[in-house]
N, C-alpha and C positions, 0 to 999 in steps of 0.2 A: 436343634430338633424341629422338623417341619410338622405342623399340625394345623388343622382347620381351625380358624378363629372361633367359629361357633362352638365346636367341640371343646376348645380350650376354655372358653367362657364358662361352659357348663362344668367342666372339671375343676376349674379354679374356685368357683363359688360353692360347688358341692364340697370340695375339700375344706374350705373355710367353715362351712356350716357343720361339718362333721367334727372338726377340731374344736370349734366353739361349743358344740353340744356335749363334748366329754368333759367340759368344765375349765378349759384353758381360758385365761383372761383375754379379752378382745385384742388388747394391744399386742400380746405375744402371738396370738392366733393369726392376726393380719400380717405382722412382721415376719413370722416364721414361714407362713404359706407363700408370702411374696418372695422371700429369699430362696425358698425351695424351687419355685418355678423360674426364678431368674437363673439359677444354676442349671436347671434342666434344659432351659431354652437356649441359653447363650454361653454356658460354662462359668466356672468360678472366677474367670478373669474380670468379669463386669461387676463384681461385688462392690467395687469402689464407688459405683454410681449411687448405690443406696447410701453410703456414707456421705457422699457429696451432697445429695438431696437433703439428708437429715441435717447436716451441718448448716446448709443454707437456711433451713427453717429455724434452727436453733439460734442463729445470729440475727434473726429478724427483730428490729427495734419494736415493732408492733406487739410482739409476744411479751415484752416486758410488762405491758399493762395487765396481763392475766394474773400473775402472782400478786400484784399490788392490789387489784380489785378484790381478790380472794382474801388477802390479808386484812383489807378494810372491813370486809364482811365478818371475819373472825373477831376483829376488835369490837365491832358493834354488837356481837352476840353477848358479850359479858359487860357491855357498857351500861345496860339498864334502859336503853332507849326504847326497846320494844315494850317493856313493862309500862313505862310512862305513857307511851303512845296509845296502847290499848286501854289504859285506865281513862285517859282523856276522851277517847272516841266512844268507849262503851257507855260513859255517863251521858254523852250527847244523844246516842242512838238507843240506849237500853230501854227507854220507855216505850218503844214501839214494838209490835210483834216482829220477831226475827231480828231484833235490834242487835243482839250480841253477834249473830252470824254476819250481819251487815257490817258491824264494827270490825269483825275479823277480816273481811274482804278489804275494807278501807285501809286497815292497818297493814295488811300484807302488800297492798298496792304501794303504800308509802315506803315500806321496807324494801320492796323490789327496786324502787328508784334510788336506794342508797347502797345496796349490797351487790347486785349484779348476778347472783347465783340463786338457785331455787332452794337449796338445802337449808339456808339460814332462815328464810321466812317460814317454812314448814315446821322446822324444829322449834323456833321461838313461839309461834302461835299454837303449836301442838302442846307445849308446856304451859302456856298462859291461857289461851282462849278456850281450848277444848275442855279442860276441867271446869272453867267458869260456866260454860254452856250446859254441861252435864249436871252440874250442881243445881241449875235452875230448870231442869226438866226438859231440855231440848231433845228433839229426835236425834238419835245417835248418827244416823246416816247423814242428816243435814249438817250436823256439827263437824263430822269427819270430812265431808265433801267441801264445805266452805273453807276449812283450814288447808286442805290439800290443793284445791283448785286455786285459791287465792295465793298460796305460797309459790305456786308454779309461775306466777306472773313475773318472777325475777328473771326468767329466760327471755322475756320479750321487752319489758320496760327497761330503758337504759338506766345505768350502764351495764348492759348484758354482756357477759363473757363470751357467749355464743356468737354475738355480732362481731366481736373482735376476731374470732377464728374464721367466721364466714368471710370477713373482709380479706383475709390472707388468701383464701381459695378463689374468691371472685374478683379481687382487685378493686373493691368498692370502698369509698371513704368510710371510715368508722364513724366519724361525726355525723355523716348523712344517714348511715344506718341507725344510729342512736335516735336521730330525729324521726326517722320513719317508723320506729317502734312505739312512739308515744301514743298516737291516736288509736292504733289497734289495741294496745295494752289497756288504755282507758275504756275502749269499747267492750273488751272482755269483762273488765271490772264492773261496768254498768250492767251488762247482761247477767252477771252473777248476782248483783244486788237486786235487780228487778225480779229474777226468779225467786230469790229468798223472800222478798216482800210479798209477791203474789201467792206463793205457797203458804206462807204463814198467815196471810189474810183469810184463806179458805180452810186451812188446817191450823186452828188456833193452838192446839197442843204441840205442834211441831216446833214452835219457837215462841214461847210466851214472853211477854214483856217483864222487865224486872219489877219487883214489888215496890209499893209506895215508900216503904221504909228505906229502900236502897237509893232512891232518887235524891238528888242534891239540887240546891237552888241554882238559878241562873248565874249568880255571882260566883258560886263555887265551881260551876262548870267553866266559867271564863278563866278562873285561876288555873284550872287543870290544863288549859290550852298551852301553858308553858311547856308541857311535855312534848308538843309537836314542833316547838321552835328549832330544837337541835337537828332533827331529821330534815326539816325543810331547809334549814341553813346549809346542811351538807349537800342536799340535792342541788340547790342553787349554786353552791360553790363548784361542784364537780361538773354538772351539765352546763352551767352558765359560762365557764371559761372555755368549754368546747364550742358551744353554739355561737359565742361572741368572737371566736377565732383567736382568743388570747393564748390558748394552749392546745397542744395535740392531746388526743385521748390518753396516750401513755403518760404525758406530763400531768394531765388531770387526775390520773390514777394516783400519782404521787401526792398531789394536793389532797385527794380524798383520804389517803392513809393518814396524812398529818391531821386533817379535820377529825377523823375517827379517834385518833389518839387524844386530841384535845377534848372531845366529847367524853371519853372514858376518864380523863384526868379531872374534868369538872365534876363528874359523878363519884370521884374518889374510887374508881374501879381500876385505875391504871397502876398495877403493881407487877413485880417480877414474875409471879406465878401465872397471872393472866396473860402477860405478854409472851411468856414461854409457851403457854398452851395455844395461843393464837398463832404464833410463829410456826410451831410444829404442825398445827392443823392446816394452815395455809400451805405448808410444804407438802403435806400428804396429798391434798386435793390437787395442787399444781402438778406434782409428779404424775399422778394418775392421768390427768388431762393430757400432759405432754407425751406420755408413753402411748396412749391411745392415738393421739394425733400423729406421731411419728410412725407407729406401726401401720396405721391405716394408710398413711401417705406412701409407705413402702409398697403395700399391696396394690393400691390403685396405680402407682407409678409403673410397676411391672406390667400390670394389665393394660395400661395405656400404651406402653412401649411395644407391646405385642400386637397392637391394633385393636384392642378391645373397645376403647372409647368410640372410635369410628364405627365399629360394628354395631354397638348399642345405638348410636345416633342414627345409623342407617335403618335399623329396625323400627325405632320410634317414629322417624320421619316418614317411613313407608306405610305406616298404619293408616287405614281409611277413616281418619277422624280429623276434625278441625284443630287448629292450633290450640284453642281453648280446651278442646277435648284432651289434648296431650298434657296440658297443665293439670287437669283433673286426674288423669291417669298417674302422673307423677306423684300427686298427693296420696293416692291410694297405695302406691308402692311404698312411700315413706311411712305411711300409717302402719302398714303391715310390718315393715322393718322395725318400727318403733316399739312393737310389742316384744321384740327379742334383742335388739341391739341398742346401745346407748347413743346419745345425740351426737357426740363427736365422731363416732364410727360412721353413723349415717351421713353426716356432713362430708367426711373424707371419701366415702364410697360413692355417694350420689352427686355431690357437688361437682367434681371434675367431669362427670358424665352428663349431668343435666344442664349446667350453666352454659356451655357452648351451644346447646340446642335452644335454650331460652333466648340467647343473644341472636342466634341465626333466625329465629322466628320473629324477631323485632320486639321482644318483651324486655322490660327494664330489669337488669340483674339486681338493682336495689330493691325493687318491688318484690322480686322473687325471694330475696333474702328475708324480708319481713314475712312473706308467706311461709317460707321454710320454718322460721321461728315459731309461727303460729301452729304449724304442723307438729313441731316438737313439744308444744304445750300438751297436745293430745297424747304424744308418746309417753310423757311423764306420768300419765294417769291410767293408761290402758294396761290391763292385765295381759299376760301373767307377770311381766318383769318391769312394770312402770316404776321408775326410781322414786317418784314422789310418794308412792304407796309405801315403799320400804322405809323412807325417811320418817314418815308419820308413824308407822308401826313401831319404830324403834323408840319413840318417846311417849307412846300411849300406854295405858294400863294393860295388864295381861288379858283382861276380859274382851279387849278389842281384837277381833280376828281379821284375817285377810278377807274373808267373805263380807264382813261388815264394811271394810274399806271399798271393796268392789261395788257393793250395793250403793254406798254413799256417793261415789264419784261419777256414776253413770249419767245422771242428769247434767252434770257439769261438762262431761265429755261431749254431750249433745250440744251444749251451749258453745263450747269451743269449736265444734264443727260449724255452727251457725256463724261464729265470728270469722272463721277461715273462709267460708263461702262469701261473706260480705266483702272481705278484703280482695278476694279474687274477682268478684263482680264489680267492685268499685275501687280500682287501683289508686284513686286520689287519696284514699285513707292512709296509704303508705307513702305517697310521694309528695303530698302537698307541703308538709312542713320542711322536708329536705329542700324543696324548691325555693323556699324563702331564705335559705342560708346563703 
């Protein structure tokens, strides 16, 4: 079937939008629409191309790291590490205004460096930190925002699962991507902490300090630091073997799983019930990610085969804007998509279209990978379908409404936008550490 590529682009994406809007999961919407247009354009004889492309991705050694990092996160959820970590940090910072919210951000930053996915950090701190802040009279929006924004750092701070998937699309080293995410991740964490501290300094009731009766001596606080030993040891174990060149990220994921099991065993939380729950939980998340990955890969593969990628590239390069203007335009496109589509779908739709343009303009694909992950931080918080919001809503009391969540996260969305702008303006934030490897 002969059809103008511009019209085909409009029809394909409009069909995808309609199918997605009626409630079909993104994986099957992308895969179904891709298969439909493959048959319409070239006939059913070429269906084997989809199977061949999917099989090629399924047998990728790099993808083995995904279920292992997710399993590691699930093990850590019931190991008690989050409880000990927050207990230690909140006694160190609880004496200052906004100290519990600051402690939450610090704890989620450390958790992000151990689990690699966002759901774990939000759920853990939603169950531990949010009730503690509300008990002490914190502003509800500040409490919700600090938990949700801090928990989303897991998508940027290594070992991020999204970096693993991006490496497959862009052909960039996972280890270098992990290194590239460290400074921007810490930058966001510092921005969140600075905002909380400044707001609570001027609005004392937003985040009051803990009472004198709750404070402990310096000696007791030093004893509580034993709660941070296990997560720091796990971080050094997983990231250390990658950055030192001792193991690949896939092998390091296996080491991380073993370390998480040891942590759970030390805390006497390693039993058959918890292991079964973690295994089935990891299986569910992994299957969801893989189905979205393969479905999106089918859609964009058919679109590219029809000449769509070259068409989009021609349009973007033909715009009367500078190369940096194109980068900014791409960010706005991904931010809008992030309001409606999950991060894997955005990666598989935009990655094959944008990355060749990035390379053609002379930009570093590693830097763009870090920028993309920063953008997805915003996507997890932006209404109406920000996944971070739904994770937190699922573990908070019934009196917490979606409007409470929307109001609470907006200041942090602005801070994420500032962090994104800084990494775009100063690329060394993303490429300096990888350059040392």
